[in-house]
C-alpha positions as a Markdown table, in Angstrom:
| # | Residue | x | y | z |
|---|---|---|---|---|
| 1 | Unk | -9.1 | -16.3 | -17.9 |
| 2 | Unk | -9.3 | -16.4 | -14.1 |
| 3 | Unk | -10.3 | -19.6 | -12.2 |
| 4 | Unk | -13.4 | -18.7 | -10.3 |
| 5 | Unk | -11.6 | -19.6 | -7.0 |
| 6 | Unk | -9.0 | -16.9 | -7.8 |
| 7 | Unk | -11.2 | -14.1 | -9.0 |
| 8 | Unk | -10.0 | -11.6 | -6.5 |
| 9 | Unk | -6.2 | -12.3 | -7.3 |
| 10 | Unk | -5.7 | -9.1 | -9.6 |
| 11 | Unk | -7.0 | -7.0 | -6.6 |
| 12 | Unk | -4.7 | -8.7 | -4.1 |
| 13 | Unk | -1.7 | -8.4 | -6.5 |
| 14 | Unk | -2.6 | -4.6 | -7.2 |
| 15 | Unk | -2.9 | -3.7 | -3.5 |
| 16 | Unk | 0.3 | -5.4 | -2.6 |
| 17 | Unk | 2.3 | -3.8 | -5.4 |
| 18 | Unk | 0.8 | -0.4 | -4.6 |
| 19 | Unk | 1.6 | -0.7 | -1.0 |
| 20 | Unk | 5.2 | -1.6 | -1.8 |
| 21 | Unk | 5.5 | 1.4 | -4.3 |
| 22 | Unk | 3.8 | 4.1 | -2.1 |
| 23 | Unk | 4.9 | 3.1 | 1.6 |
| 24 | Unk | 1.2 | 3.6 | 2.4 |
| 25 | Unk | -0.2 | 1.5 | 5.3 |
| 26 | Unk | -2.2 | -1.4 | 4.4 |
| 27 | Unk | -5.4 | 0.0 | 5.8 |
| 28 | Unk | -4.8 | 3.2 | 3.8 |
| 29 | Unk | -4.4 | 1.3 | 0.6 |
| 30 | Unk | -7.7 | -0.6 | 1.4 |
| 31 | Unk | -9.6 | 2.6 | 2.0 |
| 32 | Unk | -8.2 | 4.4 | -1.2 |
| 33 | Unk | -10.9 | 5.4 | -3.6 |
| 34 | Unk | -10.6 | 6.5 | -7.3 |
| 35 | Unk | -11.6 | 10.0 | -6.0 |
| 36 | Unk | -8.4 | 10.1 | -3.9 |
| 37 | Unk | -6.3 | 9.7 | -7.1 |
| 38 | Unk | -5.4 | 13.0 | -8.7 |
| 39 | Unk | -4.5 | 12.0 | -12.3 |
| 40 | Unk | -3.4 | 15.5 | -13.3 |
| 41 | Unk | -0.8 | 15.8 | -10.5 |
| 42 | Unk | -0.2 | 12.1 | -10.2 |
| 43 | Unk | -0.8 | 11.9 | -6.5 |
| 44 | Unk | -3.1 | 10.1 | -4.0 |
| 45 | Unk | -4.7 | 11.7 | -1.0 |
| 46 | Unk | -4.5 | 9.6 | 2.1 |
| 47 | Unk | -7.4 | 10.7 | 4.4 |
| 48 | Unk | -8.8 | 7.4 | 5.7 |
| 49 | Unk | -8.0 | 3.9 | 6.5 |
| 50 | Unk | -10.1 | 0.8 | 5.5 |
| 51 | Unk | -11.4 | 0.3 | 9.0 |
| 52 | Unk | -11.9 | 4.0 | 10.0 |
| 53 | Unk | -13.8 | 5.5 | 7.0 |
| 54 | Unk | -13.4 | 9.1 | 8.2 |
| 55 | Unk | -10.0 | 9.2 | 9.7 |
| 56 | Unk | -6.4 | 8.0 | 9.4 |
| 57 | Unk | -4.2 | 6.5 | 12.1 |
| 58 | Unk | -3.0 | 9.9 | 13.2 |
| 59 | Unk | -3.5 | 13.5 | 12.3 |
| 60 | Unk | -0.1 | 13.4 | 10.6 |
| 61 | Unk | -1.1 | 10.5 | 8.6 |
| 62 | Unk | -3.2 | 12.8 | 6.4 |
| 63 | Unk | -1.0 | 13.4 | 3.4 |
| 64 | Unk | -0.5 | 13.5 | -0.3 |
| 65 | Unk | 1.8 | 10.8 | -1.8 |
| 66 | Unk | 3.3 | 10.9 | -5.3 |
| 67 | Unk | 2.3 | 8.1 | -7.7 |
| 68 | Unk | 5.2 | 6.4 | -9.4 |
| 69 | Unk | 4.6 | 5.5 | -13.0 |
| 70 | Unk | 4.5 | 1.7 | -12.0 |
| 71 | Unk | 1.8 | 2.5 | -9.4 |
| 72 | Unk | -0.1 | 4.5 | -11.9 |
| 73 | Unk | -0.2 | 1.5 | -14.1 |
| 74 | Unk | -1.6 | -0.5 | -11.2 |
| 75 | Unk | -4.4 | 2.1 | -10.7 |
| 76 | Unk | -5.2 | 2.2 | -14.4 |
| 77 | Unk | -5.4 | -1.6 | -14.5 |
| 78 | Unk | -7.7 | -1.7 | -11.5 |
| 79 | Unk | -9.9 | 0.9 | -13.1 |
| 80 | Unk | -10.0 | -1.1 | -16.3 |
| 81 | Unk | -10.9 | -4.5 | -14.7 |
| 82 | Unk | -13.2 | -3.1 | -12.0 |
| 83 | Unk | -16.1 | -0.6 | -12.0 |
| 84 | Unk | -13.8 | 2.5 | -12.0 |
| 85 | Unk | -15.3 | 4.1 | -9.1 |
| 86 | Unk | -15.6 | 3.5 | -5.4 |
| 87 | Unk | -12.6 | 1.6 | -3.8 |
| 88 | Unk | -9.6 | 1.2 | -6.1 |
| 89 | Unk | -8.9 | -2.4 | -4.9 |
| 90 | Unk | -12.4 | -3.9 | -5.1 |
| 91 | Unk | -14.0 | -5.9 | -7.9 |
| 92 | Unk | -17.3 | -4.1 | -7.2 |
| 93 | Unk | -16.0 | -0.8 | -5.9 |
| 94 | Unk | -17.9 | -1.2 | -2.7 |
| 95 | Unk | -16.4 | -4.1 | -0.8 |
| 96 | Unk | -12.9 | -3.6 | 0.6 |
| 97 | Unk | -10.5 | -6.4 | 0.6 |
| 98 | Unk | -10.6 | -8.5 | 3.8 |
| 99 | Unk | -7.3 | -7.9 | 5.5 |
| 100 | Unk | -7.2 | -11.5 | 7.0 |
| 101 | Unk | -7.8 | -13.0 | 3.4 |
| 102 | Unk | -5.0 | -10.7 | 2.1 |
| 103 | Unk | -2.6 | -12.0 | 4.7 |
| 104 | Unk | -3.4 | -15.5 | 3.8 |
| 105 | Unk | -3.0 | -14.8 | 0.1 |
| 106 | Unk | 0.3 | -13.3 | 0.6 |
| 107 | Unk | 1.5 | -16.2 | 2.7 |
| 108 | Unk | 0.3 | -18.6 | 0.1 |
| 109 | Unk | 1.9 | -16.8 | -2.8 |
| 110 | Unk | 5.2 | -16.6 | -0.8 |
| 111 | Unk | 5.0 | -20.3 | 0.0 |
| 112 | Unk | 4.3 | -21.2 | -3.7 |
| 113 | Unk | 7.2 | -19.0 | -4.7 |
| 114 | Unk | 9.6 | -20.9 | -2.3 |
| 115 | Unk | 10.1 | -17.7 | -0.2 |
| 116 | Unk | 10.5 | -18.9 | 3.4 |
| 117 | Unk | 10.7 | -15.5 | 5.0 |
| 118 | Unk | 7.7 | -14.5 | 7.4 |
| 119 | Unk | 6.6 | -11.3 | 5.2 |
| 120 | Unk | 3.4 | -9.6 | 6.2 |
| 121 | Unk | 1.4 | -7.0 | 4.2 |
| 122 | Unk | 2.7 | -4.3 | 6.4 |
| 123 | Unk | 6.2 | -5.4 | 5.7 |
| 124 | Unk | 5.8 | -4.2 | 2.1 |
| 125 | Unk | 5.5 | -0.6 | 3.5 |
| 126 | Unk | 8.7 | -1.1 | 5.5 |
| 127 | Unk | 10.5 | -2.4 | 2.4 |
| 128 | Unk | 9.3 | 0.8 | 0.5 |
| 129 | Unk | 10.8 | 3.0 | 3.3 |
| 130 | Unk | 14.1 | 1.1 | 3.2 |
| 131 | Unk | 14.3 | 1.5 | -0.5 |
| 132 | Unk | 13.7 | 5.2 | -0.4 |
| 133 | Unk | 16.5 | 5.7 | 2.2 |
| 134 | Unk | 18.9 | 3.3 | 0.4 |
| 135 | Unk | 18.4 | 5.3 | -2.8 |
| 136 | Unk | 19.1 | 8.8 | -1.3 |
| 137 | Unk | 15.8 | 10.2 | 0.0 |
| 138 | Unk | 16.3 | 12.1 | 3.1 |
| 139 | Unk | 15.0 | 10.7 | 6.5 |
| 140 | Unk | 12.8 | 13.8 | 6.8 |
| 141 | Unk | 11.1 | 13.1 | 3.3 |
| 142 | Unk | 10.6 | 9.4 | 4.1 |
| 143 | Unk | 9.1 | 10.2 | 7.5 |
| 144 | Unk | 6.7 | 12.7 | 5.7 |
| 145 | Unk | 5.7 | 10.1 | 3.0 |
| 146 | Unk | 5.2 | 7.4 | 5.5 |
| 147 | Unk | 2.9 | 9.7 | 7.8 |
| 148 | Unk | 5.0 | 9.1 | 10.9 |
| 149 | Unk | 3.9 | 11.2 | 13.7 |
| 150 | Unk | 7.4 | 12.5 | 14.1 |
| 151 | Unk | 10.8 | 11.9 | 12.6 |
| 152 | Unk | 11.8 | 9.9 | 15.7 |
| 153 | Unk | 9.5 | 7.2 | 14.7 |
| 154 | Unk | 11.3 | 6.9 | 11.3 |
| 155 | Unk | 14.7 | 7.1 | 12.9 |
| 156 | Unk | 13.7 | 4.4 | 15.4 |
| 157 | Unk | 12.9 | 1.9 | 12.8 |
| 158 | Unk | 15.2 | 2.8 | 10.0 |
| 159 | Unk | 18.4 | 4.2 | 11.7 |
| 160 | Unk | 18.5 | 2.1 | 14.8 |
| 161 | Unk | 19.1 | -1.2 | 13.2 |
| 162 | Unk | 15.5 | -2.3 | 13.7 |
| 163 | Unk | 14.5 | -1.6 | 10.2 |
| 164 | Unk | 12.0 | -4.0 | 8.6 |
| 165 | Unk | 13.8 | -6.9 | 6.7 |
| 166 | Unk | 14.1 | -6.3 | 2.9 |
| 167 | Unk | 12.0 | -8.5 | 0.7 |
């Protein structure tokens, strides 16, 4: 049973885990709808962000991402506990998660866990990119999955020593 004060915790946990598993931008995860999830091919279509309903950050950001089995379990759980339509990470399917509230939630959870690193929601995306590269994925494939406008952006952050710190 969830305490009324924490009724949105499953949606915060889900969106953070899915961000970490897909390398999608936080706004892209926030704008993700059940209709964007292709269960047959186990992919999600990134075609909007939470703030910009009809567009992504750049034209190159429109892409299809594979859904790992762990991310699929997150989506299925969100479907089970929510309305199963509309936004995936929303108790009612209509209201997106407030990015400021999500950031505060993540900071609180990190503090409660005794983690002293200054980790932001967007940092989960960077950790996903680092993990992909460290496990043998090519820089070209990581760049495409992350929706970077060109491979130079990926190289700048992941090969120049400026890569986001691992979690």
